[in-house]
MILODREN-758752 format. One record per residue (C-alpha): residue number from 0; residue in one letter; y, z, x. Coordinates in pm, whole numbers, plus 50000, padded with zeros to 5 digits. Layout:
% residues N
+-----+------+-------+-------+-------+
| pos | code |    c2 |    c3 |    c1 |
+-----+------+-------+-------+-------+
| NUM |    A |     Y |     Z |     X |
...
+-----+------+-------+-------+-------+
//
This chain:
% residues 183
+-----+------+-------+-------+-------+
| pos | code |    c2 |    c3 |    c1 |
+-----+------+-------+-------+-------+
|   0 |    M | 88304 | 83913 | 74150 |
|   1 |    I | 88512 | 83675 | 73934 |
|   2 |    L | 88603 | 83464 | 74237 |
|   3 |    G | 88235 | 83439 | 74334 |
|   4 |    T | 88137 | 83331 | 73982 |
|   5 |    A | 88414 | 83072 | 73974 |
|   6 |    A | 88306 | 82936 | 74313 |
|   7 |    L | 87945 | 82919 | 74199 |
|   8 |    L | 88042 | 82738 | 73878 |
|   9 |    G | 88260 | 82498 | 74075 |
|  10 |    L | 87979 | 82429 | 74321 |
|  11 |    G | 87737 | 82369 | 74033 |
|  12 |    W | 87986 | 82133 | 73867 |
|  13 |    V | 88023 | 81932 | 74190 |
|  14 |    G | 87645 | 81929 | 74239 |
|  15 |    I | 87588 | 81785 | 73891 |
|  16 |    A | 87859 | 81523 | 73953 |
|  17 |    V | 87683 | 81415 | 74275 |
|  18 |    L | 87349 | 81388 | 74093 |
|  19 |    L | 87507 | 81180 | 73814 |
|  20 |    D | 87650 | 80939 | 74068 |
|  21 |    A | 87313 | 80908 | 74245 |
|  22 |    Y | 87134 | 80851 | 73912 |
|  23 |    G | 87358 | 80553 | 73840 |
|  24 |    R | 87274 | 80389 | 74171 |
|  25 |    R | 86896 | 80371 | 74108 |
|  26 |    P | 86745 | 80024 | 74139 |
|  27 |    L | 86692 | 79837 | 73816 |
|  28 |    P | 86335 | 79742 | 73726 |
|  29 |    E | 86256 | 79370 | 73737 |
|  30 |    T | 86170 | 79376 | 73365 |
|  31 |    P | 86352 | 79114 | 73157 |
|  32 |    F | 86573 | 79262 | 72886 |
|  33 |    D | 86686 | 79123 | 72553 |
|  34 |    A | 87047 | 79205 | 72642 |
|  35 |    V | 87284 | 79360 | 72888 |
|  36 |    I | 87528 | 79592 | 72711 |
|  37 |    V | 87875 | 79680 | 72837 |
|  38 |    P | 88020 | 80001 | 72693 |
|  39 |    G | 88388 | 79954 | 72618 |
|  40 |    C | 88660 | 80097 | 72839 |
|  41 |    A | 89037 | 80096 | 72838 |
|  42 |    V | 89260 | 79793 | 72801 |
|  43 |    R | 89597 | 79816 | 72975 |
|  44 |    E | 89933 | 79784 | 72799 |
|  45 |    D | 89961 | 79418 | 72905 |
|  46 |    G | 89620 | 79340 | 72748 |
|  47 |    S | 89436 | 79321 | 73081 |
|  48 |    P | 89113 | 79513 | 73149 |
|  49 |    S | 89110 | 79849 | 73324 |
|  50 |    G | 88929 | 79850 | 73656 |
|  51 |    A | 88626 | 80015 | 73493 |
|  52 |    L | 88605 | 79755 | 73214 |
|  53 |    R | 88629 | 79474 | 73469 |
|  54 |    R | 88363 | 79635 | 73697 |
|  55 |    R | 88120 | 79697 | 73411 |
|  56 |    T | 88163 | 79346 | 73275 |
|  57 |    L | 88125 | 79175 | 73614 |
|  58 |    H | 87810 | 79379 | 73679 |
|  59 |    A | 87670 | 79267 | 73342 |
|  60 |    I | 87757 | 78905 | 73421 |
|  61 |    G | 87574 | 78933 | 73753 |
|  62 |    L | 87264 | 79066 | 73578 |
|  63 |    W | 87283 | 78793 | 73314 |
|  64 |    K | 87321 | 78522 | 73580 |
|  65 |    S | 87017 | 78661 | 73765 |
|  66 |    G | 86811 | 78613 | 73448 |
|  67 |    A | 86776 | 78984 | 73365 |
|  68 |    A | 86873 | 78918 | 73001 |
|  69 |    K | 86948 | 78630 | 72768 |
|  70 |    S | 87261 | 78783 | 72613 |
|  71 |    I | 87548 | 79016 | 72689 |
|  72 |    V | 87666 | 79262 | 72425 |
|  73 |    L | 88029 | 79362 | 72478 |
|  74 |    T | 88143 | 79672 | 72292 |
|  75 |    G | 88468 | 79849 | 72222 |
|  76 |    G | 88741 | 79841 | 71964 |
|  77 |    I | 89115 | 79866 | 72006 |
|  78 |    G | 89219 | 80175 | 72198 |
|  79 |    R | 89579 | 80248 | 72297 |
|  80 |    H | 89653 | 79879 | 72349 |
|  81 |    P | 89523 | 79560 | 72186 |
|  82 |    P | 89320 | 79346 | 72195 |
|  83 |    S | 88980 | 79510 | 72153 |
|  84 |    E | 88788 | 79611 | 72464 |
|  85 |    A | 88507 | 79373 | 72361 |
|  86 |    E | 88746 | 79077 | 72340 |
|  87 |    V | 88896 | 79149 | 72681 |
|  88 |    A | 88547 | 79180 | 72833 |
|  89 |    A | 88445 | 78855 | 72660 |
|  90 |    Q | 88734 | 78672 | 72825 |
|  91 |    I | 88615 | 78796 | 73167 |
|  92 |    A | 88266 | 78665 | 73088 |
|  93 |    L | 88393 | 78330 | 72962 |
|  94 |    D | 88613 | 78290 | 73272 |
|  95 |    A | 88303 | 78359 | 73484 |
|  96 |    G | 88112 | 78076 | 73316 |
|  97 |    V | 87906 | 78268 | 73058 |
|  98 |    P | 87874 | 78049 | 72747 |
|  99 |    R | 88015 | 78192 | 72425 |
| 100 |    E | 87671 | 78171 | 72258 |
| 101 |    A | 87535 | 78422 | 72512 |
| 102 |    L | 87798 | 78679 | 72408 |
| 103 |    I | 87767 | 78926 | 72121 |
| 104 |    L | 88078 | 79130 | 72039 |
| 105 |    E | 88103 | 79471 | 71875 |
| 106 |    K | 88477 | 79530 | 71819 |
| 107 |    E | 88503 | 79859 | 71626 |
| 108 |    S | 88370 | 80143 | 71845 |
| 109 |    T | 88592 | 80396 | 72018 |
| 110 |    T | 88337 | 80623 | 72193 |
| 111 |    T | 88021 | 80571 | 72398 |
| 112 |    E | 87813 | 80704 | 72107 |
| 113 |    E | 87978 | 80451 | 71873 |
| 114 |    N | 87926 | 80175 | 72134 |
| 115 |    A | 87552 | 80244 | 72108 |
| 116 |    R | 87524 | 80295 | 71733 |
| 117 |    L | 87742 | 80002 | 71628 |
| 118 |    A | 87592 | 79764 | 71887 |
| 119 |    A | 87244 | 79830 | 71748 |
| 120 |    A | 87367 | 79739 | 71399 |
| 121 |    I | 87527 | 79403 | 71483 |
| 122 |    Q | 87222 | 79192 | 71396 |
| 123 |    P | 86897 | 79267 | 71214 |
| 124 |    G | 86625 | 79374 | 71455 |
| 125 |    M | 86854 | 79475 | 71742 |
| 126 |    K | 86722 | 79830 | 71729 |
| 127 |    E | 86393 | 79689 | 71861 |
| 128 |    W | 86561 | 79530 | 72163 |
| 129 |    S | 86508 | 79618 | 72525 |
| 130 |    V | 86852 | 79662 | 72682 |
| 131 |    V | 87015 | 79749 | 73011 |
| 132 |    V | 87352 | 79923 | 72986 |
| 133 |    T | 87601 | 79860 | 73266 |
| 134 |    S | 87865 | 80120 | 73334 |
| 135 |    D | 88004 | 80315 | 73625 |
| 136 |    G | 87716 | 80489 | 73800 |
| 137 |    Y | 87818 | 80841 | 73700 |
| 138 |    H | 87825 | 80733 | 73331 |
| 139 |    C | 87468 | 80596 | 73329 |
| 140 |    W | 87284 | 80921 | 73254 |
| 141 |    R | 87483 | 80979 | 72934 |
| 142 |    C | 87458 | 80609 | 72838 |
| 143 |    K | 87080 | 80625 | 72872 |
| 144 |    R | 87062 | 80921 | 72633 |
| 145 |    L | 87303 | 80782 | 72376 |
| 146 |    F | 87175 | 80423 | 72371 |
| 147 |    S | 86811 | 80543 | 72359 |
| 148 |    K | 86881 | 80686 | 72013 |
| 149 |    H | 86953 | 80335 | 71887 |
| 150 |    F | 86746 | 80087 | 72094 |
| 151 |    A | 86371 | 80064 | 72158 |
| 152 |    Q | 86394 | 80050 | 72537 |
| 153 |    V | 86700 | 80138 | 72747 |
| 154 |    D | 86767 | 80126 | 73117 |
| 155 |    T | 87097 | 80150 | 73299 |
| 156 |    A | 87261 | 79977 | 73592 |
| 157 |    G | 87557 | 80144 | 73755 |
| 158 |    S | 87854 | 79975 | 73915 |
| 159 |    T | 88028 | 80151 | 74201 |
| 160 |    P | 88401 | 80221 | 74189 |
| 161 |    N | 88593 | 80323 | 74497 |
| 162 |    P | 88522 | 80676 | 74631 |
| 163 |    R | 88829 | 80839 | 74474 |
| 164 |    L | 88742 | 80702 | 74128 |
| 165 |    R | 88374 | 80792 | 74173 |
| 166 |    I | 88460 | 81154 | 74248 |
| 167 |    R | 88717 | 81189 | 73969 |
| 168 |    G | 88497 | 81006 | 73717 |
| 169 |    A | 88182 | 81200 | 73803 |
| 170 |    L | 88361 | 81534 | 73774 |
| 171 |    R | 88506 | 81430 | 73436 |
| 172 |    E | 88165 | 81304 | 73322 |
| 173 |    V | 88013 | 81653 | 73365 |
| 174 |    F | 88256 | 81772 | 73095 |
| 175 |    S | 88160 | 81479 | 72869 |
| 176 |    I | 87792 | 81564 | 72906 |
| 177 |    I | 87856 | 81928 | 72820 |
| 178 |    K | 88040 | 81815 | 72504 |
| 179 |    M | 87752 | 81578 | 72417 |
| 180 |    L | 87491 | 81852 | 72461 |
| 181 |    V | 87689 | 82103 | 72253 |
| 182 |    R | 87705 | 81855 | 71962 |
+-----+------+-------+-------+-------+
//
């Protein structure tokens, strides 16, 4: 009986992870947005971006270059290693040819919820903005819920990590969603 329950819970967990990953790979509407927002992610000990931060930022740059938005909001404070996640992401954008005036930095947040709340408070009127949040695909469902509390219109655009990272990240994201729903 206990083994059957554990197997059923495990199967449900995996099923939710698969659905989260699929949600993040939906096509983005052609609607122009006020900004593309990049939720912060880890900075390595040497100050370089984690793979996820690089992926998210490059995806945002691609959307910005396609004309999907006029600015890119980069979020994230200092985690285990300086500089801030927003500053590291900004350097990626600058190196890719995005002008500094198109970048808006939020350098204090340490969670996805703080990314959303503090980004909306950077400038007066930002809460009325239409935004697209770029993150790993499995993270998009939670981003949509959290950012929708702080912005008028929110959509998401998921980047796709390699299969091993997608599986591990999606399984971990189920736990993060459970924590979010309990709060």
